[in-house]
C-alpha positions, 0 to 999 in steps of 0.5 A, a space after each residue: 175239363 170245362 167248356 170255358 177251359 177248352 175255349 181258352 186252350 183253343 184261343 191260346 193255341 191260335 195266338 201262339 200260331 200267329 206269334 210264330 208266323 210273325 216271328 219266322 215269316 220274311 220281314 217286308 221292306 218298309 218303304 215309309 220315308 223317315 230319313 232318320 239317321 238310325 233307320 237302314 230302310 230304303 228311305 232312312 238316313 243312316 247312310 248319309 249320316 255315316 258319310 258326313 264325317 268324310 264330307 266334313 273332316 275334323 268337324 263336330 257332328 251333333 245328333 239332336 233328338 231334342 229341339 236344338 234351336 229352342 235350347 240356345 239363345 243369341 249369346 250361345 257360343 255353341 250356335 255360332 259358326 255352325 250348320 243345321 241339317 234337317 231332312 224330312 217330308 214336311 218341315 213344320 215349325 211353330 211360330 216360336 221355333 220359326 223365329 229361333 231358326 231365322 234368328 239362328 241363320 241371321 247370326 251368320 249360320 247356315 241351315 240346310 233343309 230338304 223337304 217337300 213342303 216347308 210350312 210356315 217357313 215357306 210362308 215367311 219366304 213367300 215360296 211354296 212347292 208344287 208337283 209335276 202332275 202330268 207325268 205318270 208314276 214309274 216315269 223318270 225325272 232328271 236333276 242337275 246343278 247350275 254351278 259349272 263345277 257341279 253340273 254333270 254332263 249326264 244328269 242325275 236320274 230319279 223316279 218321278 214319285 221321288 223327285 216331283 216337287 219343285 219351288 214356286 215363287 208365290 207372290 213375286 216377293 223381293 226376297 232374293 233366292 238363287 237357283 242351285 239345281 233344277 229338274 228336267 223341266 228347268 223348275 228349281 229344286 235346290 235354292 239358296 236364300 240369304 237371310 241376315 248374315 247367314 244362308 238358307 239352303 232349301 231342297 225339295 227332293 228329300 228322297 235324294 238324301 235317302 239310303 235308297 239313292 245314296 247306295 247307287 253310284 249314279 245318284 249318290 253324288 247329287 247329295 254329296 255335291 248338294 252338301 258341298 254348299 255347307 261350310 266346314 264347321 260344326 253340324 247339328 243334325 236335327 232328328 226332332 222335327 223329323 218325327 211326324 205329329 198326328 194330324 199336322 204333318 201329312 205329306 204335302 197338303 197342296 198337291 195337284 188335284 190328280 195327285 191328291 185324288 190317288 188312293 196311295 195319297 191316303 195317309 189317315 191313321 187307320 191306313 197307317 195301322 193297316 200298313 204296319 204288320 204288327 199293328 195290323 195283326 193287333 187290330 185283327 186279333 182285337 176284332 177276333 177277340 171281341 167276336 169270340 167274347 160276344 159268341 161265348 159270353 152272350 148266353 145267360 150265366 146267372 140263374 133265373 131270378 124268381 118273380 116275387 109278388 108285390 106285398 099286398 096292403 091288408 090294412 083295408 081288408 082288416 078294417 073292413 073285416 072288423 067293421 063288418 064284425 061290429 055291424 053284424 053284432 049290431 054294435 052301431 055305437 062302437 062303430 060310431 065312436 071309432 069313426 069319431 076317434 078317426 075324425 078327431 085324429 084327422 083334425 089334429 093332424 091337418 089343422 093342428 087343433 087340440 080336440 080335448 075340449 070341443 067348445 065354441 072357440 074350437 069350432 070357430 077356429 076349425 071353421 077358420 082353418 078349414 073354410 067350412 061354415 060354422 053352422 055345419 060344424 056345430 050340427 056335426 059336433 052336436 051329433 058327436 057329443 050326443 053319442 056320449 049321452 046314449 048307450 046305443 044308436 040305431 042303424 039309421 043314426 049310424 048311417 047319418 053320422 057316417 054321411 056327415 063325416 064323409 061330407 066333412 072329409 070331401 069339403 076339406 079335401 076339395 
């Protein structure tokens, strides 16, 4: 068994252990509010959705997972004499959806919206929500209705953190709204706004409609009595705008300084990952896998590559060896002719001249292209032509010729 196989077996056993622990350990209670009609968690909306047929007998109730308002026009028959219900933490609409919602209400319909923040709808109606900031968590607040038939002698008691939002008229606008319920500070938490031929019913305590409070006999009648303001007609339960979008539907961004500074108010994506057991374990296992990969894969697994010397250019050595051979044998004329051959090759490559015939025209053209004096060129090539008429030259003559040719190269390249 190889070392790598052992590591894989240990890793597989570890992962299996984590999976078994996750399967058989007690499931924690999820307190995250969703208000979805499919969630039976404390702050889901399953109970409310199931009792709607009892509150609105013989009426159709539609569960909408798509933007219901965007699919219909003013001429849509199925949006006439209907009610719209949306319960969420933050009611966020884009400009087009907001226009369609207000148009839907103005046609004579009713919209029941419960949220702690109303976004662009609140801006349009010139109202916002604020929070009770001077009471500590764990304390209680009470809610009650203004209508004599709905008002209770003993108010409905809720935890402060679940019913701390209330409505504030931001600009004292001329849009009238009627208070239907208030908290113990006489702050409005349930209002009615007339819009066109229809009605907007706005509530700032969505937790009151959750499973947690509907299963309590002393609290369930608050939600039931609030829904009595809806007429007996077809209902559209909107699940589409309850789904939070990343970065745009955090829980109420205009909380008081005290509330916003609390650690529990942090709703960053990373905090959400840590709060969910499955995502948290996936995050931990990913980090563990990266650490194990760095530990076991950091060592060299490839054989050492041998160092290969750079090939040396032996042409210069060869030329020096041949030159030394000719020089030792006193073959000065042979060396001189090879120097001349190299010079003529240089002239052909750099000045594109035909060196077959060396005459005055050739020397004049070479002088023009190289910029050298014609007299120096004549002296050089006179010496070169002299080589063709002799059988040998002295060492001194070879040195003088070599000197003249090197001067030619230097003056051309400078």
